[in-house]
N, C-alpha and C positions, 0 to 999 in steps of 0.2 A: 455448572454445566452450561454450555452455549445452547441457546434454544432456537437462534436464527439457522437459516440455511446458508451454508457455506458453499461458495461457488469458486471452484478451481478449474484449471485447465484440463488435466487428465487423471486417469485411474491411479498413476503412481503418486501424484500429488495428494489425491485423496486418501491413499494408504499412509503417507507420511503424516498428514493431519490427524489421522485416527490414532496413529502411534504416539503423537503428542498429546492429544486432547481427549482421547477415548471415543465412545460411541456417539459422535455428532452426525448430524443429517448433512450430506455433502452431495452436491450435483457437479458433474464435471462437464465442461463445454466440448470436449473433444478438440481443443484448440480452435484454428479457425473454423471448426465444424459447428460452431455456435449457430443453431438454426433459429428461425423465428418462433418456432414452437417453444423451444427451451427458452428464448427470451420472454415470451408471454408467461410461461410457467414462473420464472424468476419474478417478474413483474407482480404476479399474483401472490407468490410468497412474501414478497416485500410487504404488502398490504395486510396479510394475515398474521405473519410472525416475524418479519425482519429478514434481511440478506446481509452477509458479509462477503466481499469479493478479495480473494488473494491469487493473483496471477504472477507468473514468473516475472523477475525484474529485467526483462528485456524488451525489445521493440514489439514483439507479437504479443506478449503479456499486456503492454501498455495499450495496443490497439483493442484487444479483447475487452479490457476494462473500460476503455472510452466507449465502445459500443453498449456495454451494459450500463455505463453512466448515462448515456443519452436517453436510454429506455427506461432505467431505474434510477432516477436521481436521488431518491431517498435511500439507496444502498449505502452500507458502511464500507469501510475499506481497511484493509490491512497490507503492510508493505514488508517484505524482506528485502535486505541489500544484496547486491550482486555477490558480495563476499561471502554472505551467509548461504546463498543458494548456489554456490559454485561446488562442483563434483571435485572429489579428491584429486583427479588427474586433471583437473582445469580444462576439460574439454566441453563441460555442459553447465549451463545455468538453468536452474529450476527449482521449484518448491520441493521436489521430491529429494533434494540433495541436502536440505537444511536439517540440521539437528533438532531433535524434539525441544531442547532448551530454547533454541532460537525461535521456533514456531510459537511456543508458549509465550515468549517475551513480546513477539510481534502482536499476538492476541491480546495481551494487556494494554496495547495502545492502538485500539480500534479507533478509526477516525471517521466521524460523521461529516459528510459534505453539506456545504451550505452554498447559496448563491452567493457569488461575489458582492461584497458591500459597495454602495455607492463610492463611499470613500474608503479604500482598503486601509487596514492597520499598517501594512508594511509595503515599502516601495524599494526600488533598487538602491537608493542611498543607504538604506538599513543593511543592506548585504555587504555594500562597499565597507561601511563603518566598522561591520563585525568581522571583516577579513573573509567573507564567505564567496566573495568575487574579486577578481583583479589580482590576486597573489598566486604565486606558484603552488602553494599548498591549499588554495581555496576549494578545490573539488574534494580532497580529503577531509577538510574541515565541514564542508557541507554534508558529506556522508556521515561523520560522526554525529553531528547536530541532528541531522535527519534520522538516525537510528534512534537518539534519545526522544525525539518527538513523535516517532513513528510515521515519518513521511517518506521513508524508503530513499533510495539514491535518486538524484536529480540533477539535471543541469540548472544553472542558475535561474534561467526564466521558470523552469518547472517548479524549483524550490520555492520561489516568490509566490507563484501561483497557489502551490499547496499551502503555504503559510497562510494566506488569505482565504482560500477556499474552505479549509478546515477550521478557521477562526482560531488559530493558535493566538493565545493572549501574549502581549508584551512581556509580562512576567515569566511566563513558561519559556518564551524564547531566550530571555536573558539567562534564566536558570540553566537552560540547555548549553548555552554559551559557556558559562562558566564551569559546567561539568565535563565538557569534551576535552 
């Protein structure tokens, strides 16, 4: 059972999480309606029991996640891919559209953020060598590797940043490349 407070964007996201994980404690931000009071509550919960953030894999979700990240740097993060969060009619992307299996898989890959190391483990050359940038299928390959590592969908710059910020090991990175 997950003991941390799970932060999502909306009520429907919370329902999808509970369908997948059972009776967990969830706070929803009301999207951009994330108030300073809610941010302070999230910060307080991070100290007392931990916080896990799962936002929609879109620009609004990333902006909300970044706002929480600035206030609560110790928060953990879970990512769904756009494919996993896409509605059946392809009109919507959101946590509420993900299957319970995809949500459970994502929560098995919870990521803890760290400050960027003085000398990052990965650089752009690693992405080029591994075909994660510069090729016609690089975006799809990043998506598959990101799913394995729990990094979510990301452009090359974000992907590199997440590799280093979540301190993914070289071994885990190489294993994910082999699996995809």
